[in-house]
N, C-alpha and C positions, 0 to 999 in steps of 0.2 A: 109200299113193299113191307111184308111182314119181317119181323126180327128173325134171325137165324136161331138164336137161343136166348131165352130169358131165365134168369136165376132168381128164385124167390128165397130170400134168407141171407143172412150175413154173418154167420158163425164160421168156424174153421172149414166146414164142408162147403159153404157158399163161396168163400174166397178162394179155396183151393180149386174149385170148379171154374171160377172166373179166371184164375191164372192160366189154367190149362186151355180153356176155351179161347181166351184172348191170344195166347201164343199160337193157336191153330187158326188164327185169322177169322174167328167166328163173330168178332165184334160184340161180345156179350153185353147184355143189359141186366144189371142187378137191382132188384128192389130190396133195399136193406132194411125196410121197416120204417114206420113213422115214429116220431118222438111225441108221444101223447101220454097223458096221465094214466089212461087205461093200460097202455103197454108197459108203463113204468110199474103199475100195480102187479101185472101178470109176470113181470120179468122178461118181456119180449121186446125190449128196445133194440135198436141197431147194435150190431157186433156180437150178439148172442150171449149165451150164459157165461162164456169165458170173460166177457167184459165186466161181469159182476164178481170176479174172482181176484184175489190179491196174488199171493205167491204162486208161481208156476215152476215147479222143479222137474217135472217129468216130460216136458215137450222137448224132443231132441233138438240139439243145436244151440242151447242156451245154458251152458255150464255156469257155475257160480262165478260171479264177477259183476262189475258195474257196466251195464249196457247203455247208460243214459247219454253218453257222448254220441254214440251211434244214433240214438233216437233223434237227437237234435239235427243231425245231418241227413237222416233218411226221410223225415216227414216235413211237409210244408208247415210254415210257422203257425197257421191257425189250427193244426191238428196235433201239435206237440203237447203232450200232457203237461199240465200246469206245474207239476212238481219238478219237471226237468228244467224249465225256464227259471223257476224260483230257486233252483239248486237245493231243493229240499232233500235231505238224506233219505235214502231208501235201503231196504234190506239188500244184501249182496248175493241173493239167490240167483241172480241173473236176469230175470224178466218177470213182470207181473201180467195179469190177464189183459187189462186195457192196453198196455203197451204192445203185447203180442198181437192183439186184434188190429190195432192201428197199423202195425207193420204189414200184416197180411192184406189189409184193405189197400194200403199204398202200393204194395207190390202188384196187386191186380190192376190198379189204375195206371201204373207205369207201363203196362203192356197194352193199354187201350180200353180197359173195361169202363163202361159208363155206369154211373150210380144214381139211382133215384131214391130219395129218403121218403118212402111212402110204403103203405101196406097193399098187398093184393088181397082183396076181400071176396072175390068171386072168380071162378074159372069156368070155362066151357071147353071141355075136352071131347065133346060129342061131335064137333066139327073140326075141320082142318083147313087152313091154319087155326090153331087154338086161339081162343079169345080170353084175355085176362082183364079184369076190371080192378082198378086201383081205388083206394078210399077217396081220392080226389074226384072220382067219376070218370077219369080218363080210361079208355080201353086200348089194349095193345094186342096186335096179332103176332103170333110167333109160330115158327115151324117146330121148335122143340122147347120143352120146359124142364128145368132142373128144380125140383122141390127140395129145399134145404132149410126148412123153417124150424127144425130142432124140436126139443121137448123141454118143458119147464118143470123144475122140481116142485113137488107139493110141499107146502108149509102149512102150519097150523093157523097162521094169521095173527099171532100174538105181537103186540107192539114191541115187546122186549126182544122177541125173536128177530124182528126186522132190524132193530137197533144194533144187534151184535152180529149180523150177517157179515162174513169174512173177517170177523174179529173174535172167532171162537164158535160161531154157529155155521154149520155146513150141511150140505145134502149129498156129499160124496166122500166117503171114507177113502176110496182108492186115490182120489185127487189130492186130498188134504191130510190124510192120517199120519203121514211120515213127517209132517212139518215139526220143527223144534218145539212149538208151543204146546204140542200134544204128547210129546215123548215123556214117558215115565210119570204121567199125570192121570188122575181119574177122569173118565169120560162118560158121557151119557148118550145112549142111542134110543130113539123113540120109534116104536113100531113092533109088530108081532108076526110079520110074514117072512118069507124066505129072504127077501132083501135085507130086512132088519137083522136077521141072524147072520147073514153073510157079512154085513157091515160090522156087526159087533165082533164076530170072529176075526175078521181082518184087523180090526183095531187092537185086538189083544197082542198083536206083534209089537205094539208101541206103548200102549197104555199100562199104567199100574193096575187098574181095574176098569171094567166097563159095566156100567149100570144099564141094563136093558129094561126100559120102561114100557109096559104094556097095559092097556086099559082093562084087560080081562085076566083070568087066572090060568089061561092056557094059550099057547102060541097058535097062530094060524099057519105057521110054517110046516113044511113037509116033515114026516117023522124022522127022516135021516138028519135033517137040519136041526130039529129039536134035540135029538140025541147029541149032536155035535156041540150044541150050546150048553146042554146040561153037564157034559163031561169036561167042559173047559173051565179050569179053576179060576180064570180071570173074569168070567162073566157072572155078574151078580144080578139076579132077577128082582125087579121091582113090580110085583104083580098088582093088578087093580089100581093102577096109578096113571095119571095123565100129566103132561107137562103144562103147568099153569103160568110159569114165569121163568125167564132166563135172567140170572143174576150176574152182575158184573159192573165194571167201571171203564172209563175211556182208556186209561193207560194200560190196564191189564187185559181188557176184553172180558171174556166169560170167566167167572169165578165160581159159579154154582147154578143149581137149578131147583126151583120150587115145584114139588110134585103134589098134585091133588088126588085124594082118594076117590074112587068110583063106588065105594061101598059104605061111605059114611065114616070111615076111620079118620084119624087126625092127619092133617097135611104134614108133609115133611120136606126138608131141604137137604140136598147133598152137595158136597164140594166137588167141583169139576172144572177143568180148563177148556172143555169143549162139549157142545151139544150137536149131535148128528141126527138129522131127520131122515128116517128111512120109511116114508109112507107113500112112496111111489112117485112117478113122473106122469105128466100129461103131455102127449104129443100135440104140437101146434098144427092140427089138421082140420079145425072147424070150418075153415073157408072152402074146403074141398067139396063138402056137401054131396057125397055119393059119386063124385066124378072119377075117382080111382078106388080100387078095392083096398080096404083096410083090414088089418088083423082085428080080432075081437077086442083087443086092448086099445084100439084106436090108432096104432102105428100103421104106416103105409106098408103094404105087403110087397116085398121083392118077389117076383114071379119066377126067377131062374137063379140057381146057385151061381155065385161068383159074378153076378151081373147086378146092375142097379135098376133093371127094368121094372116097371110097374105093370098094371093090368092094361094100360093104354100105350100103344106104340108111339114113340116120340116123347113120352113123358118118363123121366127117370127121377129117382129120389136118392138123396145122400145124407149121411149123418144121423143124428139122433131121432129125426122124424120117422126113420125106418128101422133104426137099431135100438132095440129095447134091452140089449144084453151088455154090450161093452161100454157105451156111453162115455167115451174118452175123446179128448180133443184130437189126438193123433189118429185115432181110427176114423173120426169124422172127416178129417182132412184127407185121409187116404181114400175114403169112399167118394169124396168130392172130386178127386182126380179121376176115379173110375167113372163117375157120372158124366164128366166132361168128355172123356174118351168114348163112352157109350153113345152120347148124344152126337158127337162128331161122326162116328161110324154109321149111325142110323141115318144122318143127313146124307152121307155119301151114298148109302144104299138106295136112297130115294132120288139120287141125281143132283143133290145140292152140294156145291163145293165152295 
């Protein structure tokens, strides 16, 4: 018998979809991703991008306070984060990324979700039931599929950049910009497109100054965004420069950035408490290989407003794999709920209950 619904991905969108699908008695199966060196390098390990984030202040339901006692009672012993059992002090912001993702995962399991720690590497949506192939070689037939594989932030690949991720290096100003470590401090934003200007402009709400580092002497951003940056007194342009090294130490995190000239001028260093990469995201859609319609940017195309439908009936998409605009945990979770409801209603329309 084919599965009623298979969910590919294990970020906020995937677990929200699983919770709703499980409560609707669809007995969902989640492929949460494989634990491999390749996935570690790409940032596509189980539990999604939020699992690579420290402080989470903007997810509703977790005000400032110590949630660790609840974590110990809500999660099975083998899933409790080590800092809880070790009674290691944590910031009192309420919750961090790995904790929130473990709670979402457990909530889905509590309602009967089944979880496989493997990747789906190939799909066949040309026939029904659909056929999914895992990296183990196993094949699974399913009546509906929810794709929630997310998108990964693009980084430069510097060892120092990786060293200070979540300790001053970020790829999301909206997620992290308001954190205490960045308030009234100099910050660096790397990039030259609309995203970089948006990130820099947003960060001026909190920073003392934002150094916008771009490899050329002219932005790629739209004219209106360029004008917005040029007229913002807190944005300082670092033209013809690239980030060559993130400076810092373990206790303080990021303390500065070394900038290399692209024109042969002398390298320079700037003091900063944060480095924000704004050089785009890559949606995790490689495994689809033409099976569903994608946007030119590689994101899955939603084919109807206010629905999570794709170009294939019975296949829906949720979260950052289809959302190139908001890219927030709460919007991903919301679209995961929508995807589960869309899948359930499609099944009902086909006579499957």
